[in-house]
N, C-alpha and C positions, 0 to 999 in steps of 0.2 A: 502493499499501500504505498510504502516511501516512494518507492519509486513514481507509482503513479503523482504522488503530490507535487515530487521536483518536477516533473513535466509539466503540471498544471501550472505551478509558477513561473516556469519558464514564457509559456504558451502566455499565459497572462499577461506577464514583463513584455515579451514582445509585439504582443500587439498592443501595448501600450506606447512603446519604442518604437518601432517600425510598422504602422500597418499595412503599409504595402508588402512589405517580405511574409508578413500574419497571413494577408488574403490569398499571395501566391502560393505558400504553403497549402492554403487550404485548397485551392485550386488543385494544384498538384494531387491532394489524398484523395480529393474527390474525382477527381480524371480517373486515377491508377484503382482506383478503389468502387466503382459506380455503383456495385452491385449493395454493398454494403452502405448506402446514402438510402436506398431503395427499402432495403430488407429491414433496416433500423426503426425501431417503436416509436419514435419519435412522431409528435402530430405531425400530418401531414402541410396542413398549415405553415406550421414552425418551419419545415423542411423547405417548402417553397419559397417562406418568406425569406430564410441564408442564401437559398439559391440567389434571388433576386436583387438581397444585394449584393452579391458575388457580380451578377451580370451588370448591371449600373458603376458597379466601381470598373470592370475591365470597358464599358463602354465611354468612361469617360477617361479614360486614358486611349481610346483609338483600339482596343485590342479584342476587336472582333471577334475572332478567328479563336478565343476562347468563351467569348458569349453563345458562340455556333454548339459548342462542346456541352456549357452549362447548361443552354435551355435545350439540349439531348436528352439530359440526365431530367430534368423538368418537367419535360413531355410525358416521363415517363412514371410519374407521382400517379 
């Protein structure tokens, strides 16, 4: 459990210090394991909201290829 706490602390700190790097890590995890997103027990509205935030973030940076991949995952919800 301590390892999980360390990881959570690292991700929280990363989100605070470098939102860009944090969101890119989130993107890479989602793209590499889309089934984990789809099969996760979290509320589908919450999943869709998170994916929408990532899509908007990458749209604002003109990284539309990432948006396409995220939309594919969202469409499977």
